[in-house]
Chimera marker file (.cmm) of the C-alpha trace (Angstrom):
<marker_set name="trace">
<marker id="1" x="108.570" y="-3.279" z="8.497" r="1" g="1" b="0" radius="0.5"/>
<marker id="2" x="108.512" y="-7.042" z="9.119" r="1" g="1" b="0" radius="0.5"/>
<marker id="3" x="105.645" y="-9.495" z="8.656" r="1" g="1" b="0" radius="0.5"/>
<marker id="4" x="105.028" y="-12.629" z="10.752" r="1" g="1" b="0" radius="0.5"/>
<marker id="5" x="103.836" y="-15.677" z="9.221" r="1" g="1" b="0" radius="0.5"/>
<marker id="6" x="102.663" y="-18.378" z="11.453" r="1" g="1" b="0" radius="0.5"/>
<marker id="7" x="103.271" y="-21.749" z="10.081" r="1" g="1" b="0" radius="0.5"/>
<marker id="8" x="103.682" y="-24.008" z="13.158" r="1" g="1" b="0" radius="0.5"/>
<marker id="9" x="100.163" y="-25.502" z="13.598" r="1" g="1" b="0" radius="0.5"/>
<marker id="10" x="99.708" y="-29.403" z="13.794" r="1" g="1" b="0" radius="0.5"/>
<marker id="11" x="97.818" y="-29.461" z="10.544" r="1" g="1" b="0" radius="0.5"/>
<marker id="12" x="95.016" y="-31.225" z="12.130" r="1" g="1" b="0" radius="0.5"/>
<marker id="13" x="92.299" y="-30.007" z="9.543" r="1" g="1" b="0" radius="0.5"/>
<marker id="14" x="94.210" y="-32.064" z="6.888" r="1" g="1" b="0" radius="0.5"/>
<marker id="15" x="95.429" y="-35.008" z="9.104" r="1" g="1" b="0" radius="0.5"/>
<marker id="16" x="92.743" y="-37.515" z="7.627" r="1" g="1" b="0" radius="0.5"/>
<marker id="17" x="94.303" y="-36.732" z="4.050" r="1" g="1" b="0" radius="0.5"/>
<marker id="18" x="97.679" y="-38.227" z="5.103" r="1" g="1" b="0" radius="0.5"/>
<marker id="19" x="99.539" y="-35.616" z="3.169" r="1" g="1" b="0" radius="0.5"/>
<marker id="20" x="103.122" y="-35.984" z="2.661" r="1" g="1" b="0" radius="0.5"/>
<marker id="21" x="103.812" y="-32.227" z="2.883" r="1" g="1" b="0" radius="0.5"/>
<marker id="22" x="102.814" y="-29.501" z="5.516" r="1" g="1" b="0" radius="0.5"/>
<marker id="23" x="99.675" y="-27.566" z="4.162" r="1" g="1" b="0" radius="0.5"/>
<marker id="24" x="101.862" y="-24.466" z="3.919" r="1" g="1" b="0" radius="0.5"/>
<marker id="25" x="103.805" y="-26.213" z="1.054" r="1" g="1" b="0" radius="0.5"/>
<marker id="26" x="100.729" y="-27.518" z="-0.722" r="1" g="1" b="0" radius="0.5"/>
<marker id="27" x="100.877" y="-26.216" z="-4.318" r="1" g="1" b="0" radius="0.5"/>
<marker id="28" x="98.534" y="-23.539" z="-5.553" r="1" g="1" b="0" radius="0.5"/>
<marker id="29" x="99.272" y="-23.250" z="-9.211" r="1" g="1" b="0" radius="0.5"/>
<marker id="30" x="103.128" y="-23.517" z="-9.635" r="1" g="1" b="0" radius="0.5"/>
<marker id="31" x="103.978" y="-22.453" z="-6.062" r="1" g="1" b="0" radius="0.5"/>
<marker id="32" x="103.509" y="-23.525" z="-2.566" r="1" g="1" b="0" radius="0.5"/>
<marker id="33" x="101.057" y="-21.467" z="-0.486" r="1" g="1" b="0" radius="0.5"/>
<marker id="34" x="103.851" y="-20.239" z="1.711" r="1" g="1" b="0" radius="0.5"/>
<marker id="35" x="105.599" y="-18.695" z="-1.348" r="1" g="1" b="0" radius="0.5"/>
<marker id="36" x="102.366" y="-16.954" z="-2.298" r="1" g="1" b="0" radius="0.5"/>
<marker id="37" x="102.354" y="-15.555" z="1.154" r="1" g="1" b="0" radius="0.5"/>
<marker id="38" x="105.931" y="-14.376" z="1.037" r="1" g="1" b="0" radius="0.5"/>
<marker id="39" x="105.315" y="-12.857" z="-2.515" r="1" g="1" b="0" radius="0.5"/>
<marker id="40" x="102.129" y="-11.079" z="-0.960" r="1" g="1" b="0" radius="0.5"/>
<marker id="41" x="104.306" y="-9.621" z="1.846" r="1" g="1" b="0" radius="0.5"/>
<marker id="42" x="107.010" y="-8.362" z="-0.596" r="1" g="1" b="0" radius="0.5"/>
<marker id="43" x="104.374" y="-6.817" z="-2.969" r="1" g="1" b="0" radius="0.5"/>
<marker id="44" x="102.821" y="-5.048" z="0.016" r="1" g="1" b="0" radius="0.5"/>
<marker id="45" x="106.097" y="-3.501" z="0.902" r="1" g="1" b="0" radius="0.5"/>
<marker id="46" x="107.256" y="-5.530" z="3.921" r="1" g="1" b="0" radius="0.5"/>
<marker id="47" x="111.080" y="-5.710" z="3.924" r="1" g="1" b="0" radius="0.5"/>
<marker id="48" x="111.420" y="-8.933" z="5.862" r="1" g="1" b="0" radius="0.5"/>
<marker id="49" x="109.530" y="-11.977" z="7.126" r="1" g="1" b="0" radius="0.5"/>
<marker id="50" x="109.639" y="-14.240" z="10.136" r="1" g="1" b="0" radius="0.5"/>
<marker id="51" x="108.161" y="-17.630" z="9.423" r="1" g="1" b="0" radius="0.5"/>
<marker id="52" x="107.195" y="-19.444" z="12.614" r="1" g="1" b="0" radius="0.5"/>
<marker id="53" x="107.454" y="-23.182" z="12.484" r="1" g="1" b="0" radius="0.5"/>
<marker id="54" x="107.216" y="-26.181" z="14.890" r="1" g="1" b="0" radius="0.5"/>
<marker id="55" x="110.246" y="-28.475" z="15.260" r="1" g="1" b="0" radius="0.5"/>
<marker id="56" x="108.390" y="-31.118" z="13.364" r="1" g="1" b="0" radius="0.5"/>
<marker id="57" x="108.199" y="-28.885" z="10.192" r="1" g="1" b="0" radius="0.5"/>
<marker id="58" x="111.626" y="-29.429" z="8.773" r="1" g="1" b="0" radius="0.5"/>
<marker id="59" x="110.325" y="-29.492" z="5.268" r="1" g="1" b="0" radius="0.5"/>
<marker id="60" x="109.391" y="-26.030" z="5.604" r="1" g="1" b="0" radius="0.5"/>
<marker id="61" x="112.796" y="-24.981" z="6.812" r="1" g="1" b="0" radius="0.5"/>
<marker id="62" x="114.386" y="-26.811" z="3.917" r="1" g="1" b="0" radius="0.5"/>
<marker id="63" x="112.071" y="-25.028" z="1.538" r="1" g="1" b="0" radius="0.5"/>
<marker id="64" x="113.067" y="-21.646" z="2.965" r="1" g="1" b="0" radius="0.5"/>
<marker id="65" x="116.731" y="-22.425" z="2.840" r="1" g="1" b="0" radius="0.5"/>
<marker id="66" x="116.621" y="-23.870" z="-0.685" r="1" g="1" b="0" radius="0.5"/>
<marker id="67" x="114.597" y="-21.370" z="-2.592" r="1" g="1" b="0" radius="0.5"/>
<marker id="68" x="115.251" y="-17.839" z="-3.878" r="1" g="1" b="0" radius="0.5"/>
<marker id="69" x="112.760" y="-15.877" z="-2.035" r="1" g="1" b="0" radius="0.5"/>
<marker id="70" x="111.262" y="-12.395" z="-2.535" r="1" g="1" b="0" radius="0.5"/>
<marker id="71" x="112.522" y="-11.115" z="0.713" r="1" g="1" b="0" radius="0.5"/>
<marker id="72" x="114.761" y="-12.019" z="3.619" r="1" g="1" b="0" radius="0.5"/>
<marker id="73" x="113.213" y="-14.747" z="5.917" r="1" g="1" b="0" radius="0.5"/>
<marker id="74" x="114.002" y="-15.488" z="9.447" r="1" g="1" b="0" radius="0.5"/>
<marker id="75" x="112.936" y="-18.910" z="10.810" r="1" g="1" b="0" radius="0.5"/>
<marker id="76" x="111.438" y="-18.751" z="14.231" r="1" g="1" b="0" radius="0.5"/>
<marker id="77" x="110.785" y="-22.142" z="16.081" r="1" g="1" b="0" radius="0.5"/>
<marker id="78" x="107.645" y="-22.386" z="18.302" r="1" g="1" b="0" radius="0.5"/>
<marker id="79" x="108.710" y="-25.424" z="20.491" r="1" g="1" b="0" radius="0.5"/>
<marker id="80" x="105.052" y="-26.325" z="21.402" r="1" g="1" b="0" radius="0.5"/>
<marker id="81" x="101.664" y="-25.573" z="19.793" r="1" g="1" b="0" radius="0.5"/>
<marker id="82" x="100.456" y="-22.706" z="21.803" r="1" g="1" b="0" radius="0.5"/>
<marker id="83" x="98.367" y="-20.848" z="19.183" r="1" g="1" b="0" radius="0.5"/>
<marker id="84" x="98.735" y="-17.957" z="16.687" r="1" g="1" b="0" radius="0.5"/>
<marker id="85" x="99.212" y="-15.435" z="19.436" r="1" g="1" b="0" radius="0.5"/>
<marker id="86" x="102.341" y="-17.112" z="20.906" r="1" g="1" b="0" radius="0.5"/>
<marker id="87" x="103.717" y="-17.547" z="17.331" r="1" g="1" b="0" radius="0.5"/>
<marker id="88" x="103.340" y="-13.833" z="16.645" r="1" g="1" b="0" radius="0.5"/>
<marker id="89" x="104.853" y="-12.748" z="20.118" r="1" g="1" b="0" radius="0.5"/>
<marker id="90" x="108.003" y="-15.008" z="19.242" r="1" g="1" b="0" radius="0.5"/>
<marker id="91" x="108.498" y="-12.692" z="16.193" r="1" g="1" b="0" radius="0.5"/>
<marker id="92" x="107.806" y="-9.268" z="17.893" r="1" g="1" b="0" radius="0.5"/>
<marker id="93" x="110.530" y="-7.013" z="18.745" r="1" g="1" b="0" radius="0.5"/>
<marker id="94" x="108.516" y="-4.171" z="20.123" r="1" g="1" b="0" radius="0.5"/>
<marker id="95" x="108.309" y="-2.735" z="16.705" r="1" g="1" b="0" radius="0.5"/>
<marker id="96" x="105.258" y="-2.541" z="14.356" r="1" g="1" b="0" radius="0.5"/>
<marker id="97" x="104.686" y="-5.609" z="12.264" r="1" g="1" b="0" radius="0.5"/>
<marker id="98" x="102.121" y="-7.251" z="9.996" r="1" g="1" b="0" radius="0.5"/>
<marker id="99" x="100.664" y="-10.776" z="10.466" r="1" g="1" b="0" radius="0.5"/>
<marker id="100" x="99.932" y="-12.885" z="7.331" r="1" g="1" b="0" radius="0.5"/>
<marker id="101" x="98.240" y="-16.292" z="7.513" r="1" g="1" b="0" radius="0.5"/>
<marker id="102" x="99.803" y="-18.517" z="4.691" r="1" g="1" b="0" radius="0.5"/>
<marker id="103" x="96.587" y="-20.297" z="4.012" r="1" g="1" b="0" radius="0.5"/>
<marker id="104" x="94.685" y="-17.230" z="3.241" r="1" g="1" b="0" radius="0.5"/>
<marker id="105" x="95.956" y="-16.513" z="-0.115" r="1" g="1" b="0" radius="0.5"/>
<marker id="106" x="95.236" y="-12.868" z="-1.310" r="1" g="1" b="0" radius="0.5"/>
<marker id="107" x="96.709" y="-11.769" z="-4.775" r="1" g="1" b="0" radius="0.5"/>
<marker id="108" x="95.829" y="-8.146" z="-4.151" r="1" g="1" b="0" radius="0.5"/>
<marker id="109" x="97.986" y="-6.070" z="-1.646" r="1" g="1" b="0" radius="0.5"/>
<marker id="110" x="96.349" y="-2.580" z="-1.659" r="1" g="1" b="0" radius="0.5"/>
<marker id="111" x="94.700" y="-3.623" z="1.882" r="1" g="1" b="0" radius="0.5"/>
<marker id="112" x="98.152" y="-3.789" z="3.348" r="1" g="1" b="0" radius="0.5"/>
<marker id="113" x="99.045" y="-0.247" z="2.361" r="1" g="1" b="0" radius="0.5"/>
<marker id="114" x="95.729" y="1.025" z="3.791" r="1" g="1" b="0" radius="0.5"/>
<marker id="115" x="96.465" y="-0.880" z="7.113" r="1" g="1" b="0" radius="0.5"/>
<marker id="116" x="100.068" y="0.376" z="7.354" r="1" g="1" b="0" radius="0.5"/>
<marker id="117" x="98.835" y="4.015" z="6.580" r="1" g="1" b="0" radius="0.5"/>
<marker id="118" x="96.056" y="3.649" z="9.358" r="1" g="1" b="0" radius="0.5"/>
<marker id="119" x="98.767" y="2.518" z="11.734" r="1" g="1" b="0" radius="0.5"/>
<link id1="1" id2="2" r="1" g="1" b="0" radius="0.2"/>
<link id1="2" id2="3" r="1" g="1" b="0" radius="0.2"/>
<link id1="3" id2="4" r="1" g="1" b="0" radius="0.2"/>
<link id1="4" id2="5" r="1" g="1" b="0" radius="0.2"/>
<link id1="5" id2="6" r="1" g="1" b="0" radius="0.2"/>
<link id1="6" id2="7" r="1" g="1" b="0" radius="0.2"/>
<link id1="7" id2="8" r="1" g="1" b="0" radius="0.2"/>
<link id1="8" id2="9" r="1" g="1" b="0" radius="0.2"/>
<link id1="9" id2="10" r="1" g="1" b="0" radius="0.2"/>
<link id1="10" id2="11" r="1" g="1" b="0" radius="0.2"/>
<link id1="11" id2="12" r="1" g="1" b="0" radius="0.2"/>
<link id1="12" id2="13" r="1" g="1" b="0" radius="0.2"/>
<link id1="13" id2="14" r="1" g="1" b="0" radius="0.2"/>
<link id1="14" id2="15" r="1" g="1" b="0" radius="0.2"/>
<link id1="15" id2="16" r="1" g="1" b="0" radius="0.2"/>
<link id1="16" id2="17" r="1" g="1" b="0" radius="0.2"/>
<link id1="17" id2="18" r="1" g="1" b="0" radius="0.2"/>
<link id1="18" id2="19" r="1" g="1" b="0" radius="0.2"/>
<link id1="19" id2="20" r="1" g="1" b="0" radius="0.2"/>
<link id1="20" id2="21" r="1" g="1" b="0" radius="0.2"/>
<link id1="21" id2="22" r="1" g="1" b="0" radius="0.2"/>
<link id1="22" id2="23" r="1" g="1" b="0" radius="0.2"/>
<link id1="23" id2="24" r="1" g="1" b="0" radius="0.2"/>
<link id1="24" id2="25" r="1" g="1" b="0" radius="0.2"/>
<link id1="25" id2="26" r="1" g="1" b="0" radius="0.2"/>
<link id1="26" id2="27" r="1" g="1" b="0" radius="0.2"/>
<link id1="27" id2="28" r="1" g="1" b="0" radius="0.2"/>
<link id1="28" id2="29" r="1" g="1" b="0" radius="0.2"/>
<link id1="29" id2="30" r="1" g="1" b="0" radius="0.2"/>
<link id1="30" id2="31" r="1" g="1" b="0" radius="0.2"/>
<link id1="31" id2="32" r="1" g="1" b="0" radius="0.2"/>
<link id1="32" id2="33" r="1" g="1" b="0" radius="0.2"/>
<link id1="33" id2="34" r="1" g="1" b="0" radius="0.2"/>
<link id1="34" id2="35" r="1" g="1" b="0" radius="0.2"/>
<link id1="35" id2="36" r="1" g="1" b="0" radius="0.2"/>
<link id1="36" id2="37" r="1" g="1" b="0" radius="0.2"/>
<link id1="37" id2="38" r="1" g="1" b="0" radius="0.2"/>
<link id1="38" id2="39" r="1" g="1" b="0" radius="0.2"/>
<link id1="39" id2="40" r="1" g="1" b="0" radius="0.2"/>
<link id1="40" id2="41" r="1" g="1" b="0" radius="0.2"/>
<link id1="41" id2="42" r="1" g="1" b="0" radius="0.2"/>
<link id1="42" id2="43" r="1" g="1" b="0" radius="0.2"/>
<link id1="43" id2="44" r="1" g="1" b="0" radius="0.2"/>
<link id1="44" id2="45" r="1" g="1" b="0" radius="0.2"/>
<link id1="45" id2="46" r="1" g="1" b="0" radius="0.2"/>
<link id1="46" id2="47" r="1" g="1" b="0" radius="0.2"/>
<link id1="47" id2="48" r="1" g="1" b="0" radius="0.2"/>
<link id1="48" id2="49" r="1" g="1" b="0" radius="0.2"/>
<link id1="49" id2="50" r="1" g="1" b="0" radius="0.2"/>
<link id1="50" id2="51" r="1" g="1" b="0" radius="0.2"/>
<link id1="51" id2="52" r="1" g="1" b="0" radius="0.2"/>
<link id1="52" id2="53" r="1" g="1" b="0" radius="0.2"/>
<link id1="53" id2="54" r="1" g="1" b="0" radius="0.2"/>
<link id1="54" id2="55" r="1" g="1" b="0" radius="0.2"/>
<link id1="55" id2="56" r="1" g="1" b="0" radius="0.2"/>
<link id1="56" id2="57" r="1" g="1" b="0" radius="0.2"/>
<link id1="57" id2="58" r="1" g="1" b="0" radius="0.2"/>
<link id1="58" id2="59" r="1" g="1" b="0" radius="0.2"/>
<link id1="59" id2="60" r="1" g="1" b="0" radius="0.2"/>
<link id1="60" id2="61" r="1" g="1" b="0" radius="0.2"/>
<link id1="61" id2="62" r="1" g="1" b="0" radius="0.2"/>
<link id1="62" id2="63" r="1" g="1" b="0" radius="0.2"/>
<link id1="63" id2="64" r="1" g="1" b="0" radius="0.2"/>
<link id1="64" id2="65" r="1" g="1" b="0" radius="0.2"/>
<link id1="65" id2="66" r="1" g="1" b="0" radius="0.2"/>
<link id1="66" id2="67" r="1" g="1" b="0" radius="0.2"/>
<link id1="67" id2="68" r="1" g="1" b="0" radius="0.2"/>
<link id1="68" id2="69" r="1" g="1" b="0" radius="0.2"/>
<link id1="69" id2="70" r="1" g="1" b="0" radius="0.2"/>
<link id1="70" id2="71" r="1" g="1" b="0" radius="0.2"/>
<link id1="71" id2="72" r="1" g="1" b="0" radius="0.2"/>
<link id1="72" id2="73" r="1" g="1" b="0" radius="0.2"/>
<link id1="73" id2="74" r="1" g="1" b="0" radius="0.2"/>
<link id1="74" id2="75" r="1" g="1" b="0" radius="0.2"/>
<link id1="75" id2="76" r="1" g="1" b="0" radius="0.2"/>
<link id1="76" id2="77" r="1" g="1" b="0" radius="0.2"/>
<link id1="77" id2="78" r="1" g="1" b="0" radius="0.2"/>
<link id1="78" id2="79" r="1" g="1" b="0" radius="0.2"/>
<link id1="79" id2="80" r="1" g="1" b="0" radius="0.2"/>
<link id1="80" id2="81" r="1" g="1" b="0" radius="0.2"/>
<link id1="81" id2="82" r="1" g="1" b="0" radius="0.2"/>
<link id1="82" id2="83" r="1" g="1" b="0" radius="0.2"/>
<link id1="83" id2="84" r="1" g="1" b="0" radius="0.2"/>
<link id1="84" id2="85" r="1" g="1" b="0" radius="0.2"/>
<link id1="85" id2="86" r="1" g="1" b="0" radius="0.2"/>
<link id1="86" id2="87" r="1" g="1" b="0" radius="0.2"/>
<link id1="87" id2="88" r="1" g="1" b="0" radius="0.2"/>
<link id1="88" id2="89" r="1" g="1" b="0" radius="0.2"/>
<link id1="89" id2="90" r="1" g="1" b="0" radius="0.2"/>
<link id1="90" id2="91" r="1" g="1" b="0" radius="0.2"/>
<link id1="91" id2="92" r="1" g="1" b="0" radius="0.2"/>
<link id1="92" id2="93" r="1" g="1" b="0" radius="0.2"/>
<link id1="93" id2="94" r="1" g="1" b="0" radius="0.2"/>
<link id1="94" id2="95" r="1" g="1" b="0" radius="0.2"/>
<link id1="95" id2="96" r="1" g="1" b="0" radius="0.2"/>
<link id1="96" id2="97" r="1" g="1" b="0" radius="0.2"/>
<link id1="97" id2="98" r="1" g="1" b="0" radius="0.2"/>
<link id1="98" id2="99" r="1" g="1" b="0" radius="0.2"/>
<link id1="99" id2="100" r="1" g="1" b="0" radius="0.2"/>
<link id1="100" id2="101" r="1" g="1" b="0" radius="0.2"/>
<link id1="101" id2="102" r="1" g="1" b="0" radius="0.2"/>
<link id1="102" id2="103" r="1" g="1" b="0" radius="0.2"/>
<link id1="103" id2="104" r="1" g="1" b="0" radius="0.2"/>
<link id1="104" id2="105" r="1" g="1" b="0" radius="0.2"/>
<link id1="105" id2="106" r="1" g="1" b="0" radius="0.2"/>
<link id1="106" id2="107" r="1" g="1" b="0" radius="0.2"/>
<link id1="107" id2="108" r="1" g="1" b="0" radius="0.2"/>
<link id1="108" id2="109" r="1" g="1" b="0" radius="0.2"/>
<link id1="109" id2="110" r="1" g="1" b="0" radius="0.2"/>
<link id1="110" id2="111" r="1" g="1" b="0" radius="0.2"/>
<link id1="111" id2="112" r="1" g="1" b="0" radius="0.2"/>
<link id1="112" id2="113" r="1" g="1" b="0" radius="0.2"/>
<link id1="113" id2="114" r="1" g="1" b="0" radius="0.2"/>
<link id1="114" id2="115" r="1" g="1" b="0" radius="0.2"/>
<link id1="115" id2="116" r="1" g="1" b="0" radius="0.2"/>
<link id1="116" id2="117" r="1" g="1" b="0" radius="0.2"/>
<link id1="117" id2="118" r="1" g="1" b="0" radius="0.2"/>
<link id1="118" id2="119" r="1" g="1" b="0" radius="0.2"/>
</marker_set>
């Protein structure tokens, strides 16, 4: 089962901080939050991820291309900011899938097993 990770937002909440990286690449400990999300997805049993990015988030695409990741990742481009629902639909192929927001870092994964079982 695949997991969709929307990461195409404009980053408006952090705009006043003038950060040089997208919030998905901000470090939490030794890893960017996006990598934590991918590791959570792998621990939960997802076999692939689709990370949705905007055209302006080239740093995320480079990160995904240049790093050893815990599961295969497809990059999906959301050409304009139309929200999480649009981002998820761009990944959906009519099959069951999960949705994981990269800025909600969760170290446990038992909830995913319960959600998948309930499905």
